[in-house]
C-alpha positions as CSV (number, residue, x, y, z in Angstrom):
1,M,-54.6,-35.0,-136.2
2,V,-54.3,-31.5,-134.7
3,S,-55.8,-30.0,-137.9
4,K,-58.7,-32.4,-137.7
5,I,-59.4,-31.4,-134.2
6,M,-59.3,-27.8,-135.1
7,D,-61.6,-28.3,-138.1
8,K,-64.1,-30.0,-135.8
9,I,-63.9,-27.2,-133.2
10,N,-64.2,-24.5,-135.9
11,T,-67.3,-26.3,-137.5
12,L,-69.0,-26.4,-134.1
13,L,-68.1,-22.7,-133.3
14,N,-69.4,-21.6,-136.7
15,M,-72.6,-23.6,-136.3
16,E,-73.1,-21.9,-132.9
17,K,-72.3,-18.5,-134.3
18,E,-74.7,-18.9,-137.2
19,A,-77.3,-20.6,-134.9
20,F,-79.5,-21.6,-137.9
21,V,-79.4,-24.8,-140.0
22,L,-81.5,-25.5,-143.1
23,V,-82.6,-29.1,-143.2
24,L,-82.6,-29.9,-146.9
25,R,-85.2,-32.5,-148.1
26,S,-86.2,-32.7,-151.8
27,D,-87.5,-35.2,-154.3
28,T,-84.4,-35.0,-156.6
29,E,-80.8,-34.1,-156.5
30,E,-81.4,-31.1,-158.9
31,E,-84.2,-29.8,-156.7
32,G,-82.0,-30.1,-153.6
33,I,-79.2,-28.2,-155.1
34,E,-81.5,-25.5,-156.3
35,V,-83.2,-25.1,-152.9
36,A,-79.8,-25.1,-151.1
37,K,-78.4,-22.3,-153.3
38,A,-81.6,-20.3,-152.9
39,A,-81.2,-20.5,-149.1
40,I,-77.5,-19.7,-149.3
41,N,-78.4,-16.6,-151.3
42,G,-80.8,-15.7,-148.5
43,G,-77.9,-15.8,-146.0
44,C,-78.0,-19.3,-144.7
45,N,-74.5,-20.7,-144.2
46,I,-75.2,-24.1,-142.7
47,I,-76.9,-26.7,-144.8
48,E,-77.9,-30.2,-143.6
49,V,-78.4,-32.4,-146.6
50,T,-80.6,-35.3,-145.5
51,F,-80.1,-38.9,-146.7
52,T,-83.8,-39.0,-147.5
53,I,-82.8,-37.5,-150.8
54,D,-81.8,-40.1,-153.5
55,G,-78.2,-39.2,-154.3
56,A,-77.7,-37.2,-151.2
57,D,-74.0,-37.9,-151.4
58,N,-73.9,-36.3,-154.8
59,V,-75.7,-33.2,-153.5
60,I,-73.2,-32.9,-150.7
61,S,-70.3,-33.4,-153.1
62,I,-71.5,-30.7,-155.6
63,L,-72.4,-28.2,-152.9
64,S,-69.1,-28.8,-151.1
65,K,-67.1,-28.1,-154.2
66,E,-68.8,-24.7,-154.8
67,K,-66.7,-21.7,-153.9
68,M,-69.0,-20.3,-151.2
69,D,-67.3,-18.4,-148.4
70,N,-68.4,-19.4,-144.8
71,V,-70.9,-22.1,-146.1
72,I,-70.7,-25.4,-144.3
73,I,-72.3,-28.5,-145.8
74,G,-73.3,-31.4,-143.5
75,A,-75.4,-34.6,-143.7
76,G,-78.6,-35.4,-141.9
77,T,-80.8,-38.4,-141.3
78,V,-77.7,-40.5,-141.0
79,L,-78.8,-43.8,-139.5
80,D,-75.5,-45.8,-139.5
81,A,-71.7,-45.6,-139.7
82,Q,-71.6,-46.7,-143.3
83,T,-73.8,-43.8,-144.4
84,A,-71.8,-41.4,-142.2
85,R,-68.6,-42.5,-144.0
86,I,-70.1,-42.0,-147.4
87,A,-71.2,-38.5,-146.4
88,I,-67.8,-37.5,-144.9
89,L,-66.0,-38.8,-148.0
90,S,-68.4,-36.7,-150.1
91,G,-67.4,-33.6,-148.2
92,A,-69.8,-33.4,-145.2
93,K,-68.4,-31.4,-142.4
94,F,-70.9,-32.6,-139.7
95,I,-73.2,-35.5,-139.3
96,V,-76.7,-35.4,-137.8
97,S,-78.8,-38.4,-136.8
98,P,-82.3,-38.7,-135.6
99,S,-81.1,-40.9,-132.7
100,F,-77.8,-41.9,-131.1
101,N,-75.7,-44.6,-132.7
102,R,-72.4,-45.7,-131.1
103,E,-70.7,-46.9,-134.3
104,T,-71.5,-43.6,-136.0
105,A,-70.1,-41.7,-133.1
106,I,-66.9,-43.7,-133.2
107,L,-66.5,-43.3,-136.9
108,C,-67.1,-39.5,-136.7
109,N,-64.4,-39.3,-134.0
110,R,-62.0,-41.2,-136.2
111,Y,-62.5,-38.7,-139.0
112,G,-62.6,-35.6,-136.7
113,V,-66.1,-34.6,-137.8
114,P,-68.8,-33.4,-135.3
115,Y,-71.5,-35.9,-134.6
116,I,-74.9,-34.4,-133.6
117,P,-77.3,-37.2,-132.6
118,G,-80.9,-36.8,-131.9
119,C,-81.6,-37.4,-128.2
120,F,-84.9,-37.7,-126.2
121,T,-83.7,-38.4,-122.7
122,I,-81.0,-37.4,-120.3
123,K,-79.6,-40.9,-120.4
124,E,-79.2,-40.7,-124.2
125,I,-77.6,-37.3,-123.9
126,V,-75.1,-38.5,-121.3
127,E,-74.2,-41.5,-123.5
128,A,-73.8,-39.3,-126.5
129,R,-71.5,-37.0,-124.5
130,E,-69.4,-40.0,-123.4
131,Y,-68.9,-40.9,-127.0
132,G,-67.7,-37.5,-127.9
133,A,-70.8,-35.5,-128.9
134,D,-70.3,-31.8,-128.1
135,M,-73.7,-30.9,-129.5
136,I,-76.9,-33.0,-129.5
137,K,-80.1,-32.5,-131.4
138,L,-83.2,-32.2,-129.2
139,F,-85.7,-34.1,-131.4
140,P,-88.5,-33.7,-131.7
141,G,-88.6,-30.3,-130.1
142,S,-92.4,-30.3,-130.3
143,A,-92.4,-32.9,-127.6
144,F,-90.9,-30.6,-125.0
145,K,-91.4,-27.3,-123.2
146,Y,-88.9,-24.6,-124.0
147,S,-87.5,-24.8,-120.5
148,I,-86.2,-28.3,-121.2
149,I,-83.0,-26.7,-122.5
150,K,-82.2,-25.2,-119.1
151,D,-83.0,-28.6,-117.5
152,I,-80.6,-30.4,-119.8
153,K,-77.8,-27.9,-119.4
154,A,-78.0,-27.8,-115.6
155,P,-76.4,-31.2,-115.0
156,I,-74.6,-31.6,-118.3
157,R,-72.3,-28.6,-118.4
158,G,-71.0,-27.4,-121.7
159,I,-73.3,-29.4,-124.0
160,R,-74.6,-27.5,-127.0
161,V,-78.2,-28.1,-128.1
162,M,-79.7,-27.9,-131.5
163,V,-83.5,-28.0,-131.6
164,S,-85.2,-29.7,-134.5
165,G,-88.9,-30.3,-135.1
166,G,-91.3,-27.9,-133.6
167,V,-89.2,-24.8,-134.3
168,S,-91.0,-22.0,-136.2
169,F,-90.5,-18.4,-137.1
170,D,-92.8,-17.4,-134.2
171,N,-91.2,-19.5,-131.5
172,M,-87.5,-19.3,-132.2
173,D,-87.0,-16.6,-129.7
174,K,-88.4,-18.8,-126.9
175,W,-86.0,-21.6,-127.7
176,F,-83.0,-19.2,-127.7
177,E,-84.2,-17.5,-124.5
178,N,-84.1,-20.9,-122.8
179,G,-80.5,-21.7,-123.8
180,C,-80.8,-23.3,-127.3
181,N,-77.6,-22.8,-129.3
182,V,-78.9,-23.7,-132.8
183,V,-82.3,-24.1,-134.5
184,S,-82.9,-26.2,-137.6
185,I,-85.7,-25.5,-140.0
186,G,-86.9,-27.7,-142.9
187,S,-90.2,-27.8,-144.7
188,A,-91.2,-24.3,-143.7
189,L,-88.5,-23.1,-146.3
190,T,-87.9,-26.1,-148.6
191,K,-91.5,-26.5,-149.5
192,L,-91.9,-23.0,-150.8
193,E,-92.9,-22.7,-154.4
194,N,-89.8,-21.3,-156.0
195,S,-86.2,-20.2,-155.4
196,K,-87.0,-16.6,-155.0
197,A,-89.6,-17.3,-152.3
198,I,-87.1,-19.6,-150.5
199,E,-84.4,-16.9,-150.7
200,V,-86.7,-14.2,-149.3
201,E,-88.1,-16.3,-146.5
202,T,-84.7,-17.6,-145.5
203,R,-83.5,-14.0,-145.2
204,K,-86.4,-13.3,-142.8
205,Y,-85.4,-16.2,-140.6
206,I,-81.7,-15.3,-140.7
207,E,-82.4,-11.7,-139.7
208,K,-84.6,-12.7,-136.9
209,V,-82.0,-15.1,-135.5
210,K,-79.4,-12.3,-135.7
211,D,-81.8,-10.0,-133.9
212,I,-82.5,-12.5,-131.1
213,K,-78.8,-13.3,-130.7
214,S,-77.9,-9.6,-130.4
215,R,-80.2,-9.0,-127.5
């Protein structure tokens, strides 16, 4: 049990350290694996494989079995506890949902895996926190001003915030300046025309995040 708790803590710490998550969406398993590897070659160490991909569990399993130092594979668009269990058994080290789900939170706690639910209101964030969520996904980020992060963290001490939706290369600095811990990016990278373009563009994002975090 202690090792599970440490694994959970280390995953969260590494996510916060990297501060950048690639949200992987693709039409096929093969494409998803190709895009993920290109992003990893570009320096991305946190990949969220969404369950909008047919065979997402296979993508998670294949990527998790690759010998890639410091790379963490998780699952996204997880709508229920059953899907979360499939993802975890396939090798997912964290679970992301577009909204909060109690059963999913309980299951992730049982397996010692971080659960990062999408939350829109303070009430949702407080409930997620009560069910063990140490990090929430502010989703969609485009619905808020950047200062919302400070407003959330003032009453809810210690909560980590990952912003998804509405994050771009040009506004990442504003999110971080207001207290965001992690940003997640999807189509801006995954829809590029080839692996080389994904690798190059990912490196640009990673370098900018490093620069922002070093200020």
